[in-house]
C-alpha positions as CSV (number, residue, x, y, z in Angstrom):
1,X,102.5,109.1,-51.4
2,X,104.6,107.2,-48.9
3,X,107.0,108.7,-46.6
4,X,110.9,108.0,-47.4
5,X,112.9,105.8,-45.1
6,X,114.4,107.8,-43.0
7,X,117.7,106.7,-41.5
8,X,118.2,107.5,-38.0
9,X,121.7,107.9,-37.5
10,X,121.7,108.9,-32.9
11,X,120.2,106.1,-31.2
12,X,117.2,108.0,-29.0
13,X,118.5,108.8,-25.5
14,X,117.8,106.1,-23.1
15,X,114.9,106.5,-20.6
16,X,116.7,106.6,-17.7
17,X,114.1,106.2,-14.8
18,X,112.4,103.0,-16.9
19,X,116.5,102.2,-16.4
20,X,117.3,102.9,-13.4
21,X,113.8,101.2,-11.8
22,X,115.1,98.1,-13.5
23,X,118.4,98.1,-12.0
24,X,116.7,98.8,-8.5
25,X,114.2,95.8,-8.9
26,X,117.4,94.1,-10.2
27,X,119.5,94.9,-7.1
28,X,116.6,94.9,-4.7
29,X,116.3,90.8,-5.9
30,X,120.2,90.3,-4.8
31,X,120.0,91.7,-1.7
32,X,116.8,89.9,-1.0
33,X,118.7,86.7,-2.5
34,X,122.1,87.4,-0.1
35,X,119.3,88.2,3.2
36,X,117.5,85.0,2.1
37,X,120.5,82.7,2.1
38,X,122.7,84.2,4.7
39,X,120.0,85.1,7.2
40,X,121.6,86.4,10.7
41,X,120.7,84.4,13.4
42,X,119.3,85.5,16.4
43,X,119.9,84.2,20.5
44,X,116.2,82.8,20.6
45,X,117.6,79.2,19.8
46,X,121.2,79.3,21.4
47,X,124.1,82.2,21.9
48,X,125.6,83.0,19.0
49,X,129.4,82.7,18.5
50,X,129.5,86.1,17.1
51,X,133.6,86.2,16.3
52,X,132.2,82.9,13.6
53,X,129.5,85.0,12.4
54,X,131.6,87.4,11.1
55,X,133.7,85.3,9.7
56,X,131.1,83.2,7.9
57,X,129.1,86.8,6.7
58,X,132.7,87.8,5.1
59,X,132.9,84.4,3.2
60,X,129.5,84.3,2.2
61,X,130.1,87.5,1.0
62,X,132.9,86.8,-0.9
63,X,130.8,83.9,-2.7
64,X,128.5,86.0,-3.5
65,X,130.1,88.5,-5.0
66,X,132.0,86.2,-7.4
67,X,129.1,84.4,-8.1
68,X,127.3,87.6,-9.2
69,X,129.9,89.4,-10.4
70,X,128.7,90.7,-13.6
71,X,125.7,92.0,-12.4
72,X,127.0,93.0,-9.2
73,X,129.1,95.7,-10.9
74,X,126.0,97.2,-13.0
75,X,123.5,97.2,-10.0
76,X,126.2,98.7,-6.9
77,X,129.4,100.3,-8.9
78,X,127.7,102.0,-11.9
79,X,126.0,105.4,-12.5
80,X,123.0,103.9,-11.7
81,X,124.8,103.3,-8.0
82,X,125.4,106.6,-7.8
83,X,122.4,108.3,-8.7
84,X,120.2,105.9,-6.6
85,X,122.2,104.7,-3.7
86,X,121.7,101.2,-1.9
87,X,119.5,102.4,1.9
88,X,120.3,99.7,4.1
89,X,123.4,98.3,2.4
90,X,126.1,96.2,3.8
91,X,127.5,98.6,6.4
92,X,124.4,98.7,8.4
93,X,124.4,95.2,8.4
94,X,127.9,94.6,9.4
95,X,127.4,97.4,12.0
96,X,124.5,95.8,13.3
97,X,126.6,92.6,13.8
98,X,128.8,94.6,15.3
99,X,126.8,96.0,17.9
100,X,125.3,93.3,18.6
101,X,129.0,91.2,19.3
102,X,129.4,93.6,21.7
103,X,126.3,93.2,23.7
104,X,126.9,89.9,24.0
105,X,130.6,90.5,25.1
106,X,132.2,88.9,22.2
107,X,133.8,92.1,20.5
108,X,136.0,94.7,22.1
109,X,134.8,99.0,22.5
110,X,135.5,99.8,18.9
111,X,132.5,102.5,17.3
112,X,130.8,100.5,15.5
113,X,130.1,102.7,12.0
114,X,133.7,103.8,11.4
115,X,134.8,99.8,11.7
116,X,132.2,98.4,9.6
117,X,133.3,100.9,6.5
118,X,137.0,99.8,7.1
119,X,135.9,96.1,7.4
120,X,133.7,95.7,4.7
121,X,136.4,97.8,2.6
122,X,138.8,94.6,3.5
123,X,136.2,92.2,3.0
124,X,135.1,93.9,-0.1
125,X,139.1,93.8,-1.9
126,X,138.7,90.4,-1.0
127,X,136.1,89.5,-3.0
128,X,137.9,91.1,-5.9
129,X,141.4,89.3,-5.6
130,X,139.3,86.0,-5.3
131,X,137.8,86.8,-8.1
132,X,140.3,88.1,-9.9
133,X,142.2,84.7,-9.2
134,X,144.2,84.9,-5.8
135,X,144.1,81.3,-3.8
136,X,140.3,81.7,-1.7
137,X,142.0,79.9,0.8
138,X,144.7,82.2,1.4
139,X,142.3,85.4,1.2
140,X,140.1,83.9,3.8
141,X,142.5,82.9,6.6
142,X,144.2,86.6,6.3
143,X,140.4,87.9,6.7
144,X,139.7,86.2,9.2
145,X,142.4,87.4,11.1
146,X,141.8,90.6,10.1
147,X,138.1,90.7,11.3
148,X,139.3,88.7,15.0
149,X,141.9,90.8,15.5
150,X,140.1,94.1,14.4
151,X,137.1,93.0,16.8
152,X,138.5,91.4,19.8
153,X,137.3,92.3,23.0
């Protein structure tokens, strides 16, 4: 005799480990794509214009966030992101830019880590504003002024 059909009213609980592994792979690919598209220069070939580099990286971040908004929300701002925080994130990258600019004499004597955290908050909010329809040129001009003043020697 065949077993009767049973209707399952509640779906099975998701396998968070497998789901998180998938999301981590997607996040790693996004970070790798950003790093490959917007590499940090070295001073091996020519001196780096550190203030312009900070501006360029901020603009690149804004454009990247806007173009990857829906997947970015999932892999950077969800329960998954809290369960598996990103190592080597944008704060470290920005702090490294600040340190290198200080070593070159292009940036002032600020503490790189908290300064990077505060500036990243402004950069991220600028990305949110542009994604929400704010005038990109106006936002970028204001952000450039903020970055230049915060990092001025």
